[in-house]
C-alpha positions as a LaTeX table, in Angstrom:
\begin{tabular}{lrrr}
\hline
Residue & $x$ (\AA) & $y$ (\AA) & $z$ (\AA) \\
\hline
Met1 & 43.45 & 46.09 & 90.14 \\
Lys2 & 45.68 & 47.75 & 92.85 \\
Leu3 & 47.98 & 46.42 & 95.71 \\
Leu4 & 46.60 & 47.89 & 99.01 \\
His5 & 48.79 & 46.26 & 101.57 \\
Thr6 & 51.02 & 43.54 & 102.60 \\
Met7 & 50.24 & 41.96 & 106.01 \\
Ile8 & 52.99 & 40.84 & 108.66 \\
Arg9 & 52.37 & 39.36 & 112.26 \\
Val10 & 54.34 & 41.38 & 114.94 \\
Lys11 & 55.29 & 40.40 & 118.51 \\
Asp12 & 55.11 & 43.88 & 119.94 \\
Met13 & 53.01 & 46.36 & 118.18 \\
Asp14 & 54.56 & 49.48 & 119.82 \\
Arg15 & 58.16 & 48.61 & 119.09 \\
Ser16 & 57.13 & 47.60 & 115.47 \\
Ile17 & 55.44 & 50.79 & 114.89 \\
Asp18 & 58.38 & 52.49 & 116.26 \\
Phe19 & 60.63 & 50.87 & 113.52 \\
Tyr20 & 58.61 & 51.55 & 110.82 \\
Thr21 & 57.92 & 55.11 & 111.53 \\
Asn22 & 60.97 & 56.44 & 113.42 \\
Val23 & 63.79 & 54.09 & 111.79 \\
Leu24 & 62.53 & 53.50 & 108.37 \\
Gly25 & 60.40 & 56.94 & 108.07 \\
Met26 & 57.07 & 55.70 & 107.51 \\
Lys27 & 53.64 & 57.22 & 108.49 \\
Leu28 & 51.36 & 55.54 & 110.80 \\
Phe29 & 48.11 & 55.71 & 108.78 \\
Arg30 & 45.59 & 54.10 & 111.47 \\
Arg31 & 45.78 & 51.69 & 114.38 \\
Asn32 & 42.73 & 50.01 & 115.79 \\
Asp33 & 42.16 & 47.56 & 118.54 \\
Tyr34 & 39.53 & 44.67 & 117.78 \\
Pro35 & 38.67 & 43.04 & 121.49 \\
Gly36 & 36.20 & 40.58 & 120.28 \\
Gly37 & 38.88 & 38.98 & 117.81 \\
Lys38 & 41.41 & 39.74 & 120.49 \\
Phe39 & 44.01 & 41.47 & 117.83 \\
Thr40 & 45.40 & 45.06 & 116.92 \\
Leu41 & 45.97 & 46.28 & 113.16 \\
Ala42 & 48.23 & 48.95 & 112.22 \\
Phe43 & 48.82 & 50.50 & 108.89 \\
Val44 & 52.21 & 52.04 & 107.93 \\
Gly45 & 53.50 & 53.35 & 104.77 \\
Tyr46 & 54.81 & 56.28 & 102.66 \\
Gly47 & 52.74 & 58.60 & 100.91 \\
Asp48 & 48.91 & 58.79 & 101.53 \\
Glu49 & 46.33 & 55.90 & 102.38 \\
Pro50 & 44.82 & 54.65 & 100.36 \\
Asp51 & 46.53 & 55.89 & 97.50 \\
Asp52 & 49.69 & 54.49 & 98.21 \\
Gly53 & 50.20 & 50.63 & 99.28 \\
Ser54 & 50.99 & 50.00 & 103.09 \\
Ile55 & 52.16 & 47.09 & 105.48 \\
Glu56 & 49.59 & 45.85 & 107.80 \\
Leu57 & 51.02 & 45.10 & 111.27 \\
Thr58 & 48.81 & 42.53 & 113.04 \\
Tyr59 & 49.43 & 41.92 & 116.68 \\
Asn60 & 47.48 & 38.79 & 117.86 \\
Trp61 & 46.87 & 39.77 & 121.75 \\
Gly62 & 48.65 & 37.26 & 124.01 \\
Lys63 & 50.84 & 35.80 & 121.06 \\
Ser64 & 54.63 & 36.50 & 121.79 \\
Asp65 & 56.53 & 34.78 & 118.79 \\
Tyr66 & 55.79 & 33.31 & 115.59 \\
Glu67 & 57.55 & 30.68 & 113.41 \\
Met68 & 59.02 & 32.83 & 110.32 \\
Gly69 & 58.88 & 29.85 & 108.01 \\
Asp70 & 60.78 & 29.64 & 104.84 \\
Ala71 & 58.25 & 30.76 & 102.30 \\
Phe72 & 58.53 & 34.78 & 103.04 \\
Gly73 & 61.19 & 36.44 & 101.76 \\
His74 & 61.34 & 40.25 & 102.44 \\
Val75 & 59.73 & 43.79 & 101.63 \\
Ala76 & 61.49 & 45.76 & 99.34 \\
Leu77 & 61.95 & 49.56 & 99.57 \\
Gly78 & 63.38 & 52.06 & 96.94 \\
Val79 & 65.84 & 54.49 & 98.52 \\
Pro80 & 67.72 & 57.58 & 96.63 \\
Asp81 & 71.07 & 57.18 & 98.57 \\
Ile82 & 71.74 & 53.57 & 99.86 \\
Val83 & 74.68 & 54.48 & 101.98 \\
Ala84 & 73.14 & 57.38 & 103.74 \\
Thr85 & 70.04 & 55.54 & 104.34 \\
Cys86 & 71.81 & 52.57 & 106.11 \\
Glu87 & 73.79 & 54.95 & 108.01 \\
Glu88 & 70.55 & 56.92 & 109.36 \\
Ile89 & 68.93 & 53.29 & 110.19 \\
Lys90 & 71.87 & 52.22 & 112.36 \\
Ala91 & 72.07 & 55.74 & 113.85 \\
Lys92 & 68.36 & 55.10 & 114.81 \\
Gly93 & 68.91 & 51.79 & 116.27 \\
Gly94 & 68.19 & 49.87 & 113.41 \\
Gln95 & 70.19 & 46.75 & 112.44 \\
Val96 & 71.59 & 46.47 & 108.91 \\
Thr97 & 72.51 & 42.72 & 108.08 \\
Arg98 & 74.03 & 43.22 & 104.61 \\
Glu99 & 75.96 & 46.53 & 104.31 \\
Pro100 & 75.30 & 48.22 & 100.75 \\
Gly101 & 76.64 & 46.78 & 97.82 \\
Pro102 & 75.96 & 44.92 & 94.51 \\
Met103 & 73.59 & 42.31 & 94.23 \\
Lys104 & 75.09 & 38.79 & 93.78 \\
His105 & 75.58 & 38.09 & 89.98 \\
Gly106 & 74.37 & 41.96 & 89.31 \\
Thr107 & 75.14 & 45.37 & 89.64 \\
Thr108 & 72.11 & 46.66 & 91.37 \\
Met109 & 73.08 & 48.27 & 94.73 \\
Ile110 & 71.24 & 46.77 & 97.69 \\
Ala111 & 71.38 & 46.10 & 101.15 \\
Phe112 & 69.09 & 44.40 & 104.17 \\
Val113 & 67.94 & 45.59 & 107.50 \\
Lys114 & 65.96 & 43.34 & 109.98 \\
Asp115 & 62.81 & 44.57 & 111.92 \\
Pro116 & 61.99 & 43.65 & 115.43 \\
Asn117 & 60.31 & 40.82 & 114.47 \\
Gly118 & 62.86 & 39.31 & 112.36 \\
Tyr119 & 61.42 & 40.21 & 108.94 \\
Met120 & 64.04 & 41.25 & 106.32 \\
Ile121 & 63.74 & 44.75 & 104.68 \\
Glu122 & 65.69 & 45.01 & 101.22 \\
Leu123 & 66.85 & 48.48 & 100.29 \\
Ile124 & 67.50 & 48.87 & 96.70 \\
Gln125 & 69.37 & 52.18 & 95.38 \\
Arg126 & 66.78 & 53.87 & 92.75 \\
\hline
\end{tabular}
């Protein structure tokens, strides 16, 4: 088995694609509209699809807000230099909600960024 993608619902597809590609440096693998179902899908990620996992951004036409709920936690990304990555994200207009530092009760360096939809992205020093 292989992990293919994780799907999240987004409020504004263009703004979400901009965040994931320009702020986090992912590639837009593909984007398709489905008029019959009234939704748009876009797949973003690092590497090459389908060899590497991706995030499926789903926009349901006419839907401008979602309940975040309390079951979803975050998406995690490994980064080579967490401090430099956070500075780049801030310079590109991204919101760092937890500055780089050791995780609670541990030593792993982490930080958190919020995407335009309110989803948390954890950055982990690799």
